[in-house]
Every structure is written in C-alpha cells, then in structure tokens.
C-alpha positions in Angstrom: -56.2 -14.0 28.7 -53.9 -13.1 31.3 -53.6 -9.8 30.2 -57.3 -9.3 29.9 -57.6 -10.5 33.6 -54.8 -8.2 34.9 -56.5 -5.3 33.1 -59.7 -6.0 34.7 -58.3 -6.9 38.0 -56.7 -3.5 38.2 -59.6 -1.8 37.1 -61.7 -3.4 39.8 -59.1 -2.3 42.3 -59.1 1.4 41.0 -62.8 1.6 40.8 -63.9 3.8 43.7 -67.6 2.7 43.6 -69.5 -0.2 42.6 -69.1 0.2 38.8 -65.9 0.2 36.6 -65.8 3.2 34.7 -64.0 3.9 31.4 -61.2 5.8 33.0 -60.5 3.0 35.4 -59.7 0.8 32.3 -58.1 3.7 30.2 -55.5 4.1 33.0 -53.9 0.9 31.7 -54.5 1.5 27.9 -53.1 0.3 25.1 -53.7 2.9 22.3 -54.5 -0.2 20.0 -57.3 -1.4 22.2 -59.4 1.5 23.1 -61.2 3.9 20.8 -60.4 7.6 21.1 -63.9 8.4 22.0 -63.4 6.9 25.5 -65.7 4.2 24.7 -64.2 0.7 25.8 -65.3 -2.2 23.6 -64.6 -5.4 25.7 -65.0 -7.6 22.8 -61.9 -5.5 21.3 -60.1 -6.0 24.6 -60.9 -9.8 24.8 -59.8 -10.3 21.2 -56.5 -8.7 21.5 -55.8 -10.3 24.9 -56.5 -13.9 23.1 -54.7 -12.9 19.9 -51.4 -11.7 22.3 -52.0 -15.0 24.3 -52.0 -17.5 21.3 -49.2 -15.5 19.7 -47.1 -15.8 22.7 -47.8 -19.5 23.1 -47.0 -20.4 19.7 -43.9 -18.7 19.9 -43.0 -20.7 23.2 -43.9 -23.8 21.4 -42.1 -23.1 18.1 -45.3 -23.2 16.1 -46.4 -26.6 17.6 -50.1 -26.2 17.6 -51.2 -29.3 19.4 -48.8 -28.1 22.4 -50.1 -24.8 22.3 -53.7 -25.9 22.2 -52.9 -27.6 25.4 -51.3 -25.0 27.2 -54.0 -22.6 26.4 -56.6 -25.0 27.6 -58.3 -25.5 24.3 -59.0 -28.2 21.6 -56.6 -28.2 18.7 -59.9 -27.3 16.5 -60.6 -24.3 18.6 -57.3 -23.2 18.2 -57.5 -23.5 14.3 -60.7 -21.4 14.7 -58.9 -18.7 16.5 -55.7 -18.6 14.2 -58.1 -18.0 11.3 -60.3 -15.5 13.4 -57.0 -13.5 14.1 -55.5 -13.9 10.8 -52.6 -15.8 12.2 -53.0 -19.0 10.2 
C-alpha cells in the first residue's frame, strides 16, 4: 500500500491541472504494472502494491502470518484470502 500511496502522491504533485493523467502515473511506472497502450488500470496498481507489501511483511516476519496480519492492519483471515488471491499461499 505504501508503494501505491507514493505513486499517487507523486502523480498529484506532478499533475499540472486538477486531474491526474496517465502520463503523471507513467512517469513513475513499473513496466509490469502498466499496459503498453498507455491505459492505467488502478486495480492492477493496487493489486501489485498489496502483493508487494504482503511479500515484504512476510519476509520481515519470517513467514509468521499472525504477525504479518497485525503489521498490515488486517485480520489473519483477510491475509489468508489475499495470499490465495495473489497465489502466495
């Protein structure tokens, strides 16, 4: 989530008018997140940020799912759902 927040914060700062445009987001792109046709899918961005956050926290907790859920601010059952969703289980 921090990654998504950072990208959105930088895009807001970079935006010259009242709307965030794809080029504001693409400036900070990760080629695995953004499609090649310059369309930005916020669901893909969110999913990638969530997946990365979960992987990082699990790494820091040596795979302790209870501790990871506490750090992430979600229930353990929600963590299990997300692990399955992102094929991390």
